[in-house]
C-alpha positions as CSV (number, residue, x, y, z in Angstrom):
1,M,-12.5,7.9,11.9
2,E,-14.1,3.9,11.7
3,Q,-11.4,1.9,12.0
4,F,-9.4,1.5,8.7
5,E,-7.6,-1.9,7.1
6,V,-5.6,-2.5,4.7
7,T,-3.3,-5.7,3.3
8,F,0.3,-5.1,1.8
9,A,0.3,-8.7,-0.1
10,G,2.9,-9.9,-2.4
11,F,6.5,-11.9,-1.9
12,G,9.3,-11.5,0.2
13,G,12.1,-9.2,-1.2
14,Q,9.0,-6.5,-2.7
15,G,9.6,-4.7,0.2
16,I,5.8,-5.9,1.7
17,M,6.8,-5.4,5.3
18,T,8.2,-1.6,5.1
19,A,5.5,0.0,3.2
20,G,3.4,-1.4,6.4
21,Q,5.6,-0.5,9.0
22,L,6.2,3.0,7.6
23,L,2.0,3.7,7.2
24,A,1.6,2.5,10.4
25,Y,4.9,4.4,12.1
26,A,2.7,7.7,10.3
27,G,-0.4,6.4,11.8
28,M,1.0,7.0,15.1
29,A,3.0,9.9,14.1
30,E,-0.9,11.0,13.7
31,G,-2.4,10.1,17.1
32,K,-3.5,7.4,15.7
33,K,-3.9,3.3,17.7
34,V,-2.4,1.4,15.4
35,I,-1.1,-2.4,14.6
36,W,1.4,-3.9,12.4
37,L,1.1,-7.3,12.0
38,P,3.2,-9.1,9.8
39,S,3.0,-12.7,8.0
40,Y,6.0,-14.7,6.2
41,G,5.5,-17.9,4.1
42,P,8.0,-20.7,4.8
43,E,10.6,-19.1,2.2
44,M,12.1,-15.5,2.9
45,R,12.8,-14.0,-0.1
46,G,10.9,-15.0,-2.8
47,G,8.4,-16.5,-0.7
48,T,4.6,-15.2,0.6
49,A,4.7,-12.0,2.0
50,Y,2.1,-9.9,3.8
51,C,1.1,-7.8,6.5
52,T,-1.9,-6.2,7.4
53,V,-2.4,-2.6,9.1
54,V,-5.5,-1.5,10.7
55,I,-5.6,2.3,11.5
56,S,-8.2,3.9,14.2
57,D,-9.2,6.0,16.8
58,E,-10.9,4.1,18.7
59,R,-9.1,0.8,20.7
60,I,-8.9,-2.2,18.1
61,G,-10.1,-5.2,19.1
62,S,-8.8,-8.0,16.8
63,P,-5.0,-8.0,15.1
64,I,-6.9,-10.1,12.5
65,I,-8.3,-9.1,9.9
66,N,-10.2,-11.4,7.1
67,N,-11.7,-9.3,5.0
68,P,-10.1,-5.5,4.6
69,K,-11.0,-2.0,3.1
70,A,-8.2,-2.1,1.2
71,L,-5.5,-4.7,-0.6
72,C,-2.0,-3.2,-2.2
73,V,-1.2,-6.5,-4.1
74,F,2.3,-6.8,-6.0
75,N,1.8,-10.2,-7.6
76,R,-0.5,-12.3,-9.1
77,P,-0.4,-14.9,-6.5
78,S,-1.3,-12.4,-4.1
79,F,-4.1,-11.2,-6.1
80,D,-5.8,-14.5,-6.6
81,K,-5.4,-14.9,-2.9
82,F,-6.6,-11.8,-1.4
83,A,-8.5,-9.8,-4.2
84,P,-12.2,-11.5,-3.4
85,R,-11.7,-11.0,0.7
86,V,-11.5,-7.0,-0.2
87,K,-14.9,-5.4,1.7
88,P,-17.7,-4.4,-0.5
89,G,-17.0,-0.2,-1.0
90,G,-13.2,-0.9,-0.4
91,I,-10.0,-0.3,-2.6
92,L,-8.0,-2.6,-5.0
93,I,-4.5,-1.0,-5.8
94,V,-3.1,-3.8,-8.1
95,N,0.9,-3.1,-9.6
96,S,0.0,-3.5,-12.9
97,S,3.6,-4.0,-13.7
98,L,3.5,-7.4,-12.2
99,I,-0.2,-8.5,-12.5
100,N,-1.8,-8.4,-16.0
101,V,-5.1,-9.1,-14.3
102,S,-7.8,-6.9,-12.9
103,S,-10.8,-7.6,-10.5
104,D,-14.1,-7.7,-12.3
105,R,-15.4,-6.5,-8.6
106,K,-18.5,-3.6,-9.2
107,D,-18.2,-3.1,-5.6
108,L,-15.0,-1.8,-5.3
109,T,-12.5,0.7,-6.5
110,Q,-9.8,-0.4,-8.4
111,L,-6.4,1.2,-9.6
112,L,-4.1,-0.5,-11.4
113,V,-0.9,1.2,-10.4
114,P,2.3,0.2,-12.8
115,A,4.6,0.7,-9.4
116,N,7.9,-1.4,-11.0
117,D,7.5,1.0,-14.2
118,I,7.3,3.9,-11.9
119,A,10.1,2.9,-9.4
120,L,12.8,1.8,-12.6
121,K,11.7,4.8,-14.7
122,A,12.8,7.0,-11.3
123,G,16.0,5.1,-10.7
124,T,15.1,1.4,-8.4
125,P,13.3,-1.4,-9.1
126,K,13.2,-1.5,-4.7
127,A,11.2,1.4,-4.6
128,A,8.2,0.0,-6.2
129,N,6.2,-0.4,-2.9
130,I,7.0,3.0,-2.2
131,A,5.1,4.3,-5.8
132,V,2.4,1.5,-4.0
133,L,2.3,3.4,-0.7
134,G,1.9,6.5,-2.5
135,A,-0.4,5.4,-4.7
136,F,-2.9,4.1,-1.6
137,I,-2.4,7.2,0.6
138,G,-4.0,8.7,-2.7
139,A,-6.8,6.7,-3.4
140,S,-7.7,6.0,0.9
141,E,-6.8,9.7,2.7
142,V,-6.7,7.2,6.1
143,I,-3.4,9.2,7.0
144,P,-2.3,12.8,5.8
145,F,0.1,12.6,2.4
146,D,2.8,14.7,4.7
147,T,3.4,12.7,7.2
148,V,3.7,9.6,5.6
149,R,5.9,11.8,4.0
150,K,7.5,12.8,7.0
151,T,7.5,9.0,8.2
152,V,9.5,8.1,4.8
153,K,12.3,11.1,5.4
154,Q,12.6,10.0,9.1
155,K,12.5,6.7,8.4
156,M,14.8,6.0,5.1
157,G,16.7,9.2,5.4
158,A,19.5,7.9,5.8
159,K,20.7,7.1,2.3
160,K,20.1,10.4,0.6
161,D,20.6,9.3,-3.2
162,L,17.3,6.6,-2.2
163,L,15.3,9.1,-0.1
164,E,15.0,10.9,-2.8
165,I,14.2,8.6,-5.3
166,N,11.8,7.3,-2.6
167,L,10.1,10.4,-2.3
168,K,9.4,10.8,-5.6
169,V,8.1,7.9,-6.6
170,L,5.9,8.5,-3.3
171,Q,4.2,11.8,-4.8
172,Q,4.2,9.9,-8.6
173,G,2.1,7.4,-6.5
174,Y,0.5,9.7,-4.9
175,D,-0.8,12.4,-7.9
176,L,-1.5,8.8,-9.5
177,A,-4.3,7.8,-7.9
178,R,-6.0,11.3,-7.7
179,K,-5.7,11.8,-10.7
180,M,-7.4,7.9,-11.6
181,L,-10.0,9.2,-9.0
182,S,-11.3,12.3,-10.3
183,K,-11.7,10.2,-13.9
184,K,-13.6,7.4,-11.9
185,E,-15.4,10.3,-10.7
186,K,-16.3,11.9,-13.5
187,V,-17.4,9.3,-15.5
């Protein structure tokens, strides 16, 4: 596996860091070299928040990634800032519940995922980050879905009712991405 970089970006309180950490833990469970690098704006809740996760079979040279292979974006300011930076051939996952625009770029795979809607329908708006994580895994397959599912169970299993919701939206995000990609391939 070549090095794979993904940035999760949004505002504080959307679970950006949690999504990145879960992916990093899943990468470690697969025996990969992993870096998780958080970055916060000056305000915590409501301010800009993003993290980059780098996963590789080889030693990782630098945690600083300006042009990630994938971007999972949760709000419009983060879309405007980060979407142009995605590498050609990369993946852009947009939380279409909160972002009413899409990229004009033809050199990447873009998936519009209504993450907040999925989470609300499942029972809590706080699970939108997990829906996006599921969609990212479905689109990239950088880590096996079962490993991510086990990681979510391990790291978020303290509250059983929330765990069931998180596992449900993880699966829904994954399935939605797989379905979207199969339609794109048929076109």
